[in-house]
C-alpha positions as CSV (number, residue, x, y, z in Angstrom):
1,M,24.8,42.2,4.4
2,S,23.9,40.0,7.3
3,Q,26.7,37.5,6.2
4,I,29.2,40.3,6.3
5,K,27.9,41.4,9.7
6,E,28.2,37.8,11.1
7,L,31.8,37.5,9.8
8,Y,32.8,40.8,11.4
9,E,31.2,39.8,14.7
10,Y,33.3,36.7,14.6
11,I,36.4,38.6,13.8
12,S,35.7,41.1,16.6
13,M,35.0,38.4,19.2
14,Q,38.0,36.4,18.2
15,K,40.2,39.5,18.1
16,L,41.4,38.6,14.6
17,K,42.9,41.0,12.1
18,V,40.3,42.7,9.9
19,P,40.6,42.1,6.2
20,A,42.8,44.6,4.5
21,N,41.7,43.7,1.0
22,F,39.5,41.3,-0.9
23,K,42.2,38.6,-1.0
24,D,42.1,38.5,2.8
25,L,38.4,37.4,2.6
26,E,39.3,34.2,0.7
27,E,39.7,32.2,3.9
28,Y,36.1,33.2,4.8
29,S,34.5,32.6,1.4
30,G,32.5,29.6,2.7
31,T,31.2,31.7,5.6
32,L,30.3,34.6,3.4
33,E,28.4,32.4,0.9
34,D,26.5,34.8,-1.4
35,A,28.1,37.9,0.0
36,Y,31.5,36.7,-1.2
37,S,30.4,36.7,-4.9
38,L,28.6,40.1,-4.4
39,L,31.8,41.6,-3.0
40,A,33.9,40.0,-5.9
41,D,31.4,41.5,-8.5
42,G,31.4,44.9,-6.8
43,E,27.7,44.7,-5.9
44,I,28.7,45.3,-2.3
45,V,31.3,47.8,-1.4
46,L,33.4,47.0,1.8
47,H,35.7,49.5,3.5
48,Y,38.7,47.2,4.1
49,G,40.9,47.7,7.1
50,R,38.0,48.7,9.3
51,G,36.3,46.6,11.9
52,F,33.4,46.9,14.3
53,S,33.4,49.8,16.7
54,S,30.4,50.0,19.1
55,G,30.2,53.8,19.2
56,S,30.7,54.4,15.4
57,N,28.1,55.3,12.9
58,E,30.6,55.1,10.0
59,V,29.7,52.9,7.1
60,L,31.6,49.5,6.9
61,A,29.8,48.1,3.8
62,Y,27.0,49.1,1.5
63,Q,25.1,48.1,-1.6
64,K,26.8,49.6,-4.7
65,D,23.6,51.4,-5.8
66,A,22.9,52.9,-2.3
67,E,24.2,56.3,-3.3
68,S,21.9,56.6,-6.3
69,K,19.0,54.3,-5.6
70,G,19.1,53.7,-1.9
71,G,19.9,50.3,-0.3
72,H,21.3,48.5,2.7
73,V,24.3,49.7,4.7
74,L,26.3,48.0,7.4
75,L,27.6,50.4,10.0
76,R,30.7,49.9,12.1
77,N,28.5,49.6,15.2
78,G,27.0,46.4,13.7
79,S,23.6,47.8,12.7
80,I,22.2,47.2,9.2
81,K,20.0,50.0,7.8
82,Q,17.9,50.6,4.7
83,V,18.7,54.1,3.5
84,T,17.5,56.4,0.8
85,P,20.1,58.1,-1.5
86,T,19.7,61.3,0.6
87,E,20.3,59.5,3.8
88,F,23.3,57.7,2.3
89,K,24.9,61.0,1.5
90,T,24.8,62.1,5.1
91,L,26.4,58.9,6.5
92,R,30.1,59.0,7.5
93,K,32.2,56.9,5.1
């Protein structure tokens, strides 16, 4: 999750277009390292077309099993949280 956060911080600071789909991440595959394969395998779910927004508590990315088992989520405000399944259900997606 931290690799995705770092990428989106870079995109935000450079005022680049946010990825609209998985194919748009190809150019960042080296930066994403392990996260790239986790995204490709569906282990991490990313809401494409969204970027960082300092005042937003919406989910940007999350571990696939977060809804059923809990896990890490990356919020659009840049924070990474460990959540339970109950907490995950209350987050804005």
